[in-house]
N, C-alpha and C positions, 0 to 999 in steps of 0.2 A: 898519700897512700900507704896505709899501714898494711903490712904482710906482703907487699909487692917488691919483688927483686928489681934492682936497677939495672935492667938489661935493655939496651936501646933498639934491639930489633923488635919489630912489631909483633911477630908471632910469639916470641918467648915472653913478651909483656902480656898479651891476653892470655895465654896459657897460665902464666903465673897469678893473674887476676882471677881467672876461673877457679884455679886451685884453692886460692884464699877464700873466695866465696863458698865454695863447696864446704870447706873446713868450718867456717864461721855459721853456715846454715845448718850443718850437721850438729854443731853444738848446741844451736837454739832449738828449742821444742817447737816443731812445725805442727804438732797435733793441736796445739791450742789456736793456731791462727786459722780462722774460718775461710773456706773458699767460697766462690759463688754458688758452686752446686750446694754446699751445706747452707748458705744463707737462704737461698730460695726453696730449700726443701722443707724446712719447717720442722721436720721429725729429728734431724740431727743438730740443729742450732736454734738457740733461743733468739727469736727475731722480734720480740716485743719492743726492744729499743729501736729498731728500724721503724716499725709501725708508729711509735710515739714521735719520733722525729717528723715523720711525713705527716702526721696529724697536727704537728705544731708549726709547720711551715705557713698555712694562711695566717696564723696569729702573728708569725714574725713579720709577714709581709704588711699586716695591718699595723703593727707597732712600727715599722720602718716608715710607712706612709704618714702615720701620725706624727712622727718626729720631724719629717720632711715638712709637713703642712705647717707645723708650728714655728719651725725655724726659717722657712723660706721667705717670707715677708720682712722680717727684720733683717736679712741678709742680703735683701734685694735680689734675690733669684727670680726666675720666672714662676711665679706661684701658680699661674693659670696652667702651666704644663704639669705640675705636681698635683693640681686638682682635677686634671684630666686623667691621671693615673688612678686617682681615687675613684673616679666615675668609672673608669674601665674595670677596676677591680669589683665594683658593685653591680655593673650592668646585668649580669646574668641573673641577679636577685631583685632587679628593680620592680618587676611585676609582684612580688611579695612584700617587699619592704616599704615601697613608696605609695601606701595607702591612706596616709594621714591618720594613722592610728592614735597618734598622740595629741591631736588637736591642735588648737593655737596655744602657743607657749609665750608668755610675756617676759620671763627672765631671759637675759642675754646669755649667761652662762649655761643654763639649761638648754636653750636652743642650740648652742654650739656643742654640748654634750650629746644631745639627741642626733645631731647631724653626723657626728663621728660614729655613733652607734649604728645609724642607718647606712652610712657610706662605708664604713670599714669594719667594725667589729661584728656587727650582724652578718655580713657576707662571710667574714672569717669563721664564725661560728658554723654557718650553713655549709661552707666549703669543707671543713673539717668533719662535720656530721655526715657529709655524703662520702668522704674518704673512708670513715668509720663503717658506714653501711656497706661500702664496697669490700672492706677488708672481712666483714662478718659473712658476706656472701660468698666470698672466695674460699671461705673455710668448708663450706658444703659442696664446692665444686669438685667432682671427682678428679683424682690425680692421673689416673690412667683409665683407659676404656674398660678394663676388666674389673674395676672397683665398684 
């Protein structure tokens, strides 16, 4: 503990820690650290990075599931459980993606690629697109009843 005096009474220890924290916080510039109010305000802080991270989450999930599907069988994991997660990820978009748009494909690698697109990357794109539309719609939502 840097900056803490070695006093073994509990009250003095807490007081000295609090004094040290106040001094160190006073030295650092707290104006640069965004608070929750400034993050959700939009006018005070630039939140494009938060939106970009949220929009990238479906692609991260699709990438993780792709890696898990590809390594589960050689490592003798329960690949049927991981395939179930893939189907769970794609279920809300099944009505749109499972239409047989690609027809019969004779190539094995192209069939695997299309299965990954339909089960993982297509839904990730649709999830991200819906989140993007939600963010666009929230821009036009009035912030207060008077606006």
